[in-house]
C-alpha positions in Angstrom: 133.2 174.3 94.0 136.1 175.0 91.5 139.0 172.7 91.2 141.8 173.2 92.7 145.0 173.1 90.2 148.7 174.3 90.8 148.3 177.8 89.5 145.5 179.0 92.1 147.8 177.6 95.1 151.2 179.0 93.6 150.5 182.5 95.1 149.0 181.4 99.1 152.8 178.9 98.9 155.1 181.4 97.7 154.0 183.9 100.2 154.7 181.0 102.8 157.8 180.3 101.3 159.0 184.2 100.5 159.8 183.4 96.7 158.5 184.1 93.7 155.4 182.9 92.1 157.6 180.9 89.5 160.0 179.8 91.6 161.0 176.1 90.9 160.7 174.5 94.5 156.7 175.6 94.6 155.5 172.3 93.0 158.2 170.6 94.5 157.1 171.7 97.9 153.2 171.1 96.5 153.4 167.5 95.7 155.6 166.7 98.9 152.5 168.0 101.3 149.9 166.3 99.6 151.3 162.8 99.6 152.4 163.1 103.1 148.3 163.8 103.8 147.0 161.6 101.5 148.5 159.0 103.4 147.1 160.3 107.0 143.0 159.5 106.4 140.4 159.4 103.5 139.9 162.9 103.5 137.3 164.6 101.1 138.5 163.7 97.2 141.1 160.8 98.0 138.0 158.2 97.3 136.2 157.5 94.3 134.1 155.0 92.6 135.3 153.4 89.6 133.2 150.7 86.9 135.2 148.0 85.0 134.3 145.3 82.6 136.1 142.3 83.3 136.1 139.1 81.2 139.5 137.6 82.9 140.3 137.3 86.7 143.6 139.5 86.4 142.9 143.3 87.2 145.9 146.3 87.0 144.3 149.2 87.8 144.7 152.5 86.1 147.9 154.8 88.0 145.7 156.6 89.8 144.4 154.1 91.7 146.3 153.7 95.5 144.4 150.8 96.7 140.7 149.4 97.0 138.5 150.1 99.6 135.5 148.0 98.6 134.0 146.3 95.3 131.0 144.3 93.9 130.5 141.6 91.2 127.3 143.0 89.4 125.1 144.2 92.3 126.8 142.3 95.0 129.1 144.1 97.5 131.8 141.2 98.4 134.5 141.0 99.9 138.3 142.0 99.8 141.3 140.2 100.6 145.1 140.8 101.3 148.1 139.1 100.3 148.4 136.9 103.5 145.0 135.1 102.4 146.3 132.6 100.5 149.2 132.3 102.7 147.1 131.0 106.2 147.5 127.4 108.1 144.7 125.6 106.8 143.4 128.3 104.9 141.9 128.3 101.0 145.3 127.8 99.3 147.0 129.2 96.4 144.0 130.8 94.0 144.0 130.8 89.7 142.4 132.8 87.3 140.6 129.3 87.0 140.8 127.9 90.6 138.8 129.7 93.9 135.8 132.0 94.8 135.0 134.7 92.7 133.9 136.6 95.7 137.0 137.3 96.6 139.6 140.2 95.2 142.7 139.4 96.7 145.8 141.4 96.6 148.9 140.6 93.8 150.9 143.2 94.7 151.9 145.4 92.2 153.1 145.1 88.1 155.0 147.7 86.0 152.6 146.4 82.5 148.7 146.0 82.3 149.1 142.7 81.0 152.1 140.4 81.4 154.1 138.4 78.9 151.9 135.5 77.3 155.5 133.4 76.9 159.3 133.3 76.4 160.3 134.0 73.0 158.8 137.3 72.6 160.5 140.5 72.3 159.3 143.9 73.5 157.6 146.7 71.1 158.1 150.3 72.0 155.8 152.4 69.8 155.3 156.8 70.8 151.4 158.1 69.9 153.1 161.5 69.1 157.1 162.2 68.3 159.4 162.5 70.5 163.0 163.3 70.8 165.5 162.0 68.6 167.6 160.9 72.0 164.7 159.4 73.9 164.9 156.1 75.3 163.0 153.6 78.3 164.8 151.3 79.9 163.3 147.8 80.1 164.3 145.7 83.0 163.2 141.9 83.5 163.9 138.5 82.2 165.0 136.6 79.7 163.4 133.3 78.0 166.0 131.4 80.0 165.0 133.5 83.6 168.0 135.1 83.9 168.3 138.9 84.5 169.2 140.8 81.6 171.9 142.9 81.6 173.3 145.0 78.6 176.2 147.1 78.2 175.6 151.1 77.7 176.7 152.7 75.8 177.2 149.6 73.3 180.3 148.0 73.2 181.2 150.4 75.9 182.4 147.6 78.4 180.1 149.3 81.2 177.1 147.1 82.2 173.5 148.1 83.0 170.9 146.2 84.2 168.2 146.1 81.6 168.5 147.4 78.0 167.5 150.8 76.5 164.9 150.8 73.5 164.3 154.0 71.5 160.9 155.8 71.3 159.5 156.6 67.9 156.3 156.8 66.4 157.0 153.9 64.5 157.8 151.3 67.0 161.5 150.0 68.0 161.8 146.0 69.0 164.1 145.0 71.6 167.3 143.0 71.0 166.5 140.8 74.0 163.4 138.4 74.6 161.5 139.1 77.5 159.9 136.5 79.4 158.9 139.1 82.3 158.7 142.5 82.6 159.7 144.0 86.2 160.8 147.5 86.5 160.5 150.4 83.4 162.2 153.4 83.9 160.6 156.1 81.3 161.7 159.6 80.5 159.3 162.7 80.8 157.5 162.5 76.6 155.5 164.6 75.0 152.8 161.5 74.8 151.5 158.5 75.9 154.3 155.6 75.0 152.9 152.2 74.1 154.6 148.9 75.1 153.4 145.9 72.5 154.3 141.7 72.9 156.2 140.9 70.1 156.6 137.0 69.3 159.6 136.4 67.9 157.9 134.5 64.6 157.7 137.4 62.5 154.0 137.5 60.8 152.6 136.2 64.7 149.9 138.5 66.2 151.3 141.1 69.2 149.3 142.4 71.9 149.4 145.9 73.7 150.9 145.1 77.5 151.0 149.0 78.6 150.1 152.0 77.9 152.0 155.1 80.3 151.1 158.8 80.2 153.0 161.0 78.9 154.4 162.4 82.6 154.8 158.5 84.0 158.3 158.2 84.5 158.2 155.1 86.9 155.1 153.1 86.3 154.0 151.1 88.8 149.9 149.6 89.4 148.0 147.5 91.6 146.8 144.5 91.0 144.3 141.9 92.1 143.3 138.4 91.7 139.3 138.1 90.9 139.8 133.8 90.8 137.2 132.4 88.3 135.2 135.2 87.6 134.7 133.4 83.9 132.6 130.8 85.7 130.6 133.7 88.0 126.8 134.3 87.3 126.0 136.8 84.8 125.0 140.1 85.2 122.2 141.7 83.9 123.0 143.0 81.1 119.3 144.1 80.1 120.4 147.1 82.3 124.1 146.9 81.9 126.2 148.0 78.6 129.0 145.5 80.0 129.5 142.7 77.3 131.1 140.9 80.2 131.4 141.1 84.2 130.7 144.0 86.0 133.2 145.2 89.1 132.2 147.9 90.7 135.3 149.1 93.3 135.6 152.1 95.6 139.1 153.4 95.3 141.9 154.9 97.7 143.9 157.3 95.3 147.4 157.3 94.5 149.4 161.2 95.2 150.3 161.8 91.5 153.0 165.2 91.3 151.9 168.0 90.3 154.6 169.9 88.0 152.5 172.2 85.4 149.9 174.6 86.1 147.1 173.5 85.1 147.7 170.1 87.4 144.9 169.7 89.6 145.4 168.2 93.3 143.5 165.7 94.9 143.0 167.6 97.9 141.5 171.0 97.8 142.1 172.1 101.5 144.3 175.5 100.6 144.8 175.7 104.3 145.3 172.2 104.8 148.4 172.4 101.8 149.7 175.6 103.1 150.2 174.6 106.3 152.0 171.1 105.9 154.5 173.1 103.2 154.9 175.2 106.7 155.4 171.7 108.7 157.5 170.5 105.9 160.0 173.9 105.9 160.1 173.8 109.8 161.4 170.2 109.3 163.8 171.3 107.1 165.3 173.5 109.3 165.2 171.4 112.4 162.4 173.1 114.2 160.9 169.6 115.0 158.6 170.4 117.7 157.0 173.3 115.4 156.6 171.1 112.4 154.6 168.7 114.5 152.4 171.6 115.5 151.7 172.3 111.5 151.4 169.1 110.5 148.8 168.5 113.4 146.9 171.8 112.2 147.3 170.4 108.8 145.4 167.3 109.8 142.7 168.9 111.6 141.9 171.4 108.8 141.2 168.3 106.7 139.5 166.3 109.5 137.1 169.2 109.7 136.5 169.2 105.8 135.6 166.1 105.9 133.5 166.3 109.2 131.6 169.1 107.1 131.4 167.7 103.4 130.0 164.2 104.9 127.7 166.4 107.2 125.3 164.3 109.6 122.4 163.1 107.9 124.0 160.0 106.4 124.1 156.5 108.5 127.4 155.4 110.0 127.7 151.4 108.0 129.3 149.5 110.1 131.9 146.7 108.3 130.6 143.6 109.1 131.4 139.9 106.6 128.1 138.4 105.8 128.4 134.7 107.9 126.6 133.4 104.7 129.4 135.0 102.6 132.1 133.4 104.5 130.2 129.8 103.8 130.0 130.7 100.8 133.9 130.8 100.1 134.3 127.2 102.1 135.2 124.6 99.4 135.6 121.6 100.8 134.1 119.7 103.9 137.7 120.5 106.3 138.1 124.0 105.9 133.9 124.4 106.5 134.9 122.0 110.0 137.3 124.7 110.9 135.3 127.3 110.0 133.0 126.1 112.9 135.5 124.9 115.8 137.3 128.4 115.5 133.8 129.9 115.8 134.1 132.2 112.5 130.4 131.6 111.9 
């Protein structure tokens, strides 16, 4: 089966919209159709298996990942916890990289970098992999060494204040004027190649470390982040059958929609009929034909359901997701919690 690209879908969508194949609105319609359909189910192609080699407890997943559905440490399937897990009354409480059970992967929201600043006295150095426009700049937003929100004048000395600081993008690297204790948001233009961010300590000559890698078409970077507490003290994997030098983590991830803009961009959804029907639904919505829009959207979802049913077939045995009672009790970290688990009949 050939993968579906924007170029191969354009003739179908142009016919539906009644526009030329070269019309600039086609990628916008296709991207919106895919985004809306992907949020409505785990369709064919939207779940992917990823394997990571970890030495630290904090994971920032690639931009393509929306959420973790299941995970395993080495060869053992374990539990994914949502962001409320650490806030349940009489629950485990706050977990850290050195505190808690490594049998849990805990949702820690999102971040704009894959590694946080290590201190409060470092600059941010911006460096591109290839030559960029002389006017290319990236906007960094966050807090300074005194935990104050960073604001600068743009242009300099103009009297107009903005949130954050603009830093030039070039291959030699440009340091920020401000010291950052944390980065909360990044606004990046479309670039010719990837752009890297480095933490640059204020002491000249000190070692610096990479904290972000942005692909050329990323403009508002955001990554899902998880914590696996105390993974450094977890049992070692069988490295005799594993090329990871540290711990092996395997996840089943629900993929995030990434907009398509170039002819050679691949779509995650490969169902032409579903995408066509969803574009028709969007077009009806824009004309305030809500009943017709709902009908077209329903038909698009039905196409994806039929595709999924055909793809999975009738052979696989359905697996029930039930947490192992032994695994629950292995997460209980003191006698009081153990009594509560038995009192409320969880095991």
